[in-house]
Phi, psi and omega in degrees: 000136180282125180271129179305151184303324183280352183255127181263146170264126187236131173259132175245126180266110178102135181248037172285187183304312182292325178293319177296318179296310180301318181298313182297313182290321180295320179289324178300329180280002175100014180267157172270118189240130176238130178252129180247120185234130183289335180270166180280004182213161178280173171118332183059232179295345180262025176290171176225145173231152178244155181249161180296334180263021164097013177263148173236117184247122165291132186276338185224257186306137178222349178262115179262088177248168180053050184302331181295327180291319177293320177300320181302322179301309183294323179295327179299344180243022176073022182233179173230155178303326181294346175289343187240336179198160176268129182252127179242144178275132182273132175222111002288164177296316175190173179232140177249127180261112174259172183297326186247353180193171176254145175238113182257120185268112186282164177291318184285133179294324178296320177295326177295318177299318179298321178298315180298318182294325178297325183274331184208119180301128180090355185289334179297315179294323178292326177296320176301315180295317179299312183289329176297315177293321180293323178297318178300314179298320180297312183293318178284315183297312184281341179260323185254318192278317189271354183265026181253146175289343175061045171286323180206166180291344181296338178296338183261014183272034177274152179304320183295315180291321179298316179295327185274352190309311182291321181292337181282345176055047180291331188261355176258152184269157189295319182296312179299323181296314179297321181297337178292335185258322190230148180248329183294127185301325180288325176293321178297317179297318179300319182284333181277337184309314186300337184265356183304319184276005172283348168107020177196170175297147176306335180286349179246006179259132178300145181295346173312325188281011166296346176302334178290328176297319177291315181298336178260290189294321182277319181274349173099159176251126189241169176215127175276119182301134186099350178103165182299337180298340177296329176296316179300312181297322177296317179295322178297318179297319177300313180299316181296326177295334178275356179101007180294138178251126182258139178234106182264163185057037182236102182267121180283126185260337185197149168252119183266131182222153173200146177054041175076015182224139173280118183281324183171192182238152179252126177230126182053038177079001183252130178278127174246118186272142180216161177280334180204157181228134172243123180257112173259005174287169178310127186304310181300315179297317179305318182290337176288347176279353179253157169299145188304325182288350181258004182275148176289325188222145179265179183297325179299321179299310183295324178294335182275350183281153173262117182264147169294169189294159157270191176197158171257124182239142170234129175259118189234138173242129179245140186276012171209163181289145181252117182285166172061028180237128179271173178302313176239126177225129180253123181264098185245039180290335181262173186286124181299315184294326178294320178293316179299319179299320180295331182280310192259338181251308185274339178054053181220166175296136184290147178278320179230083189282158165265160172204171185233137176241129176245129181234077185296338179291348172292334182251324191238108182289350186272356183262004178207154175300158180304129179081004180252173181229139178251118182229136182241121178252137181222129178237117180295143183221163169290152173284159173074015182284153173291123191239115177227161179297324181293322177293315178304314184296324178302314181285329175300314180298321178297314181294321179297318179299318180289326176294319177297316180297317182291317185274342184078012181261122179271156175054049180303325184296335179287346181259001184278128175231009168207138180208128175215135178254160181208128185209201188311309183297328180288321176298324179291312184289323183278323188239004186053035187286126181301122180066010184074025181296147180254337189234006178091210180272148176294144178270055174283165181301319182285357176233038180249144173053241186291349178269003172275162174306138187291147180282348182240138176292135184286340186251339183239122189290344187236024177244124183234159181236144177218162178118192192283352177263003175229196184286147358272348177144191184285157178113159182293306179303314177299326179293322175298315179297319180302315179298322180293318179301312183294321178299322177296321180292323176297320180295327177296323177298318181296319180294321178296319181294321179293000000 
């Protein structure tokens, strides 16, 4: 079929969250869009798998925060998230297990204030002040700051951002910022928890990211019935309504370029030509599909970057219900800083790890057989670690013992009827993830905005990158935004040509 001159044919590599977002927005602008995905299903790290004995496991994202950003995606196409899945608010939002007590984070903000006041006199009023500042950062940051392609700092030279610069706290670190408000160690840990997966110690994360506390604790923790994969399926349906064509089990082997332009992609030895290419695949891997002189960054660059964690995951099915377990439970009996140090400084397996347990069957009866339990365990790790089954099993046994202690259930392993592990080597083999990273680049100050890897190839005018290794950063809402940013840049190319 002959494509009109004003209409571009676009190849998107990867059907993860950012790829789905880019595809939908690019097609909405009138382009012919084809998505090539190496797996048999969309979602990338947000895939889901089912077992023969009736469990459905989300493989990655499980925290539904910043619901308004996800809603914005569906609204941009005349829909609502509720058109695709039922969203329920979790109460409690989550529970934190400390060595000497439990901290249960309630759904109600007033109840949250009461909890803070119980632990520290005057903390309720300080929480109001903290959240007021965090709300401002959220509104400015998520509307003004993160929606830029970040080619240069001049993009941020708007009066609103200039006026907001000091209030955004870009130059102060998150730990010092939290310490200004709270003294109780458990309250500090509670406030620092949301930034752990941004990829660095709270002392190296800009205080700007207190916006995550607002996006979580104030706006609530949600769950899409059927699992997080329902978000993926909803985004795919939106893309298909715009005319996007999906090609699964299609591994891109090479990006062919000449005369400063990417001509197309090679799959199974066959060249497929396109007017533009968007890579939502791992940035480093994408560049290995190019001749070395056409890459934005060399190996030395990637080795110098600070990556967000990898992780050890266990997908577990139990043949009976497990009491005393919330939908989200954080096991913080050990020292937070020691675990963080093992990830970012020592680059080794932790000696006394923290971990997270997600039990969606507490909320959703459809993710496990009747009377059974679906549990997902996750332990953050350094990237690039030596990964073996024996090492995985060592940490599995540790997590199970702590799970038994918390729930009061003995011999949990005798009730287990499904078990699958996932770790560094799996992230590499499934996603070509650099160092087996699970969350992309750390959102440190030196890796913020224009200091992140560029969304546009410096040598090829029609090759763009999207996802967690470029702007605005890791996480589902930022990945959705990343896809939208790149689609806008593609549209600018079309306008120039016209």
